[in-house]
N, C-alpha and C positions, 0 to 999 in steps of 0.2 A: 657418831653423834646420835643421841636418842631422839625419839619422836617429838618430845616436848621442846627440845632445843631447836630442832628443825622448824617447828611451828613458830617459835619466837623469832627466829631469823627471817622467816617468810613474812611475818607481820611487820617486822622492822623495815624490810625491803619495800613493802607496800606503802608504809608510812613515808619513807624517803621519796618514793616515786610520786606520791600524792602531793607532798610539799613542793617538789620540783615542778610538777604540772601546774599547781596553783600559782607558783611564783612566775612561771612562764606566761600564764594567762594574764596575771596582773601587769607584767611588763608590756604585753601586747595591748592591754586596755589603755595604757598611757600614751600610745602612739597615734598620731594623726593618720587618717586614712582617706582614701578617695574612692567613691562608689558611684554607680549609676543611680539617677533618680528613677522614679516610676515612669512608665512610658508617657510621652506627651500625646494628648488626644486632639483630634480634629486639626491636624496639620494639613492645611489646604492652601491653594494658591492665593486666595483672598478670604480672610476670615480670622476668627479668634481661636488660637490653640490654647488648651488648658492643661495644667499639670497639678497633681496633688503630691505634695512633698511629705506624705505621711510616713514614708520610710526613713525620713531624716529626724523625726521627732525622737527626743531622748539624747540628742547630741548638740554640740555647738557647731553651727554652720559658719565656716570662714568665708567661703565663696561658692557661688553657683557658676557652672560653665555650660554655655550653649554650644552645640556642635551643629553647624548648618551644612546641609548636603542636598542631594537630588539634582534637579535641573538648575535653572537660573534662580538663585536665592542669595541675596546679599543683605548686609546689615541695614542698609538704607531702606530695604523692603519691610523691616520690622518697625512699624509706625508707632507702636506703644508696647511698653513693658510695664506690667502692673503686678508687683509681688506683694502678697498680703500675709499678715500674721493675725490670727483671730479676726479675719475679715476686715482688717484695717490696713490700708496701703502704707507700706514702708519703703518701697522703691517704685518710682514713677519716672520713666524716661523713654526715649526712642532708642532704637538700635544704634543709629549713627552717633548720637550724642553720648550714649553709654560707652561706645568704643573710643570716642575721643577723650572722655574723662579717664578711662582706664589707661590709654596710651600716655596721657599727661602724667599719670602716676608712675609710669615706667613699664607697663605691660607691653609685650611684644605685639606688633601688628601681625594679624593672621586672618585672612578672609574667612576661614572656616570656623573660627572660635571667637566667642564673645564672653568676657568675664563679667559677672555681677558680684562685686565684692562688698562684703559687710566689714571685713577687717581692713587693716592698713599694713600690708605685708612688707612694706619697705620703711616702716616707722622705726624709730630708735627705741632701745631700752634706756631708761633714765634712772639715775640715782638722785633722789630729791631729799634734801635736808629740811626738816621742820624747824620752827622757831625754838623748839625744845631740844634741838641738837640730835634728834632721831633721824635716821636715814631709812628710806624705803625705795624699793625698786619698782618701777613701772614698766611692764612689758607692753610697749607701744603697739606691737604687731597684732595683739589679740583684742585690743579694745574695739568694740563694735561688732565682734562676731556674735551671731544670733544664738543665744543660749535657749534652746527650745524647752529646757526643763524649768525655765523661769516664767511660768504662767502661760505658755503657748500650747493651745489645744488644736489649732488649725494653722496650716502653712500651705499656701497655694500660690499659683502664678497664672497669669494670662499674657499671652504673646500675640499681638495683633500683626498679621501679615497682609501685605498688599502688593499685588502684581508679580508674585513669584510664579515659577513654572515647576510643577511636580516637586515641591520642596519636601525635605525630610528634616526633622529636628529632634535631636537627643539632648538630654541634660544630665549633668554630673554634679557632684558636690564634694568639696574638701571639708572633712569633718574632724573634730577632735572630741574627746570625752567631755561631758558636761558635769559640773561646771569646770571649765578649763582655765578661764581667765580670772584675773584678780577679782576677788569678791566685791571690792569697792566699785568696780565698773560693770558688774555682772548684768545689771538691768539695762545698760545702754546698748542701743542698736544702731548700727551704721546705716542711716537712712539717706535717701536722695529724693527730694521733692522739687517740683518745678512750677513755674508760672511764666506768663509773658507780659512784657511792657512794650509800649509802642510810642517812643518819642516822635513828635510831629515835625521836628526840624533839627538842624545841627545845634549843638550847645551842650551845656552841662545841666543835668536834671537830677533831682532827688527821686529815689524809688524806695518803696517800702519792702522790707523782707519780713514776712509774717511768721518767721521761724526763729527760734533761739531765745525768745523772751520768757518762755515758761521755765519753771524750776526743773532742773535736770537736763535741759537742752543745751548743747554746746556746738557751735558752728565751726566746722573745719575749713570749708572752702565754699565760695560762691562763683559759679561759672556764668559768664556773660557771653551767650552764644549769638553772634550776629556780626556781619561784616562791617558795620558802621561804628562799632565800639573802639575807641582809641584811648580811653583812660578811665580811672575810677578813684574814689576816695571813700574812706570809712572813718567816721568820728564817733567816739564814745564819750559821753558827758561833755561834748563840745570840743574834745581834743582829737586831732587827727592821729589815728593809730596805723593807718595803711593808706598809701597814695601812690599812684603811678600816673605819669603825664604822657606816656607814649607806649605804643605796642612794643617797640624795641627795648625800652627800659624794663617793662614787666617781663618780657621774654628773657632778657639777660639775667636778671636777678633770680628767676626761677630755674633757668638752665644751670646756673652756678650751683644750685642745690640738688642737681640731678633730676629735675623735672623735665618733661618733654613738651614744650608749648605746641599747641595745635592751631592750624589756620583758622582765622575768623572766630577765635575764642579767647577772651581775656579771663584770667582767673584771679579772683581775690583770695589768696591762699594764706591763711593764718599759720599753717603748719608746713610751709614749703621745705623747711629743713628737717622735717620728720620728727620734731619734738612735739609730742602731743600736749604738753603743758601749755603751749602757746595758742591752742584753740580758743576761739572767742566765747567767753561767758557773757552773754548779753542780759542775763537775768538780773544781775546786780547793777545794771546801768540805769541811771535816771533818764538818759536820752540816748538813742542810737540813730545815726544818720548815715545813709548810703547815697552815693552819687555816681552816675556814669556820664562820661563824655562821649558824644557820638558825632560823627561827621555829617549826618543827615538823617532824614526820616527813615523809619523801618522798624520791624519787629525785632525784639531782643528776648530770647528765652533765658530766663534766670533759673539756674539749677543750684539748689542749696544742698551741700553734703553736710550732714550733722550727726552727732551722737545724741540720741534722744531716747527717752522712755517710751514704751509702746503706746501709751494712751495720750501722749502729747501730740500736738500738730496733726 
């Protein structure tokens, strides 16, 4: 074989290797992956720990995972979780309530780990037919994942700790390439926002949910956290769309769909069967009415899980 032929063969081999290398990297880029976040700062017995998620920018964030360690440090000692995108709060909760919400969804109980989910990992994929006879597939698991390439420049968190002993705190993230989700839902973020109501006596009382009425906001669930709550009702345009008259009834219907009811928490769950299309669109409603039935006076923490655009709510 002459020199010219050997050179041509060498170039061909390099070309084949380059294609194989590029193809391998392209396949890797399509795979979800799990990485540590940047170190959490100021992790002290009582104080506000902070974390900058700068290394997650450029990806879709499906969930964050807190790893608790050190001495005495439990989820109940996390009195506030505040996750922000572009300095706007998108997740607001306590450690105990966050854990209860995740366990209701089906996450395993583990004292050392706490999930902060944007996605719905147990949701169903659906094939939906339009009025024109066209079919489209909705990947329910990915809706709500935070696409940081969709206008997100800052992504940070604050974890308030109270009464721990020599705590340690690490954070991790499940990521996928961005944009990974359906383009139709790319701007929707899986938010969790809360407020407190205080019924003064036993009875059925209306309460306002200040979320979901803006264009682009869709309500998944409303958690009513309090030992006095025994029932609830939701009306849209004057028509009851969801009602439970007892704790046992609500727990049974949710357990039937694979949910895990939690003590002293009632859940107004529009997607308990995992079908995302059933989430509540309150934007098109003329009127929305929410009622809770309580056995006595006391505070009730209301936590709304919703899909929402960043600048809403």
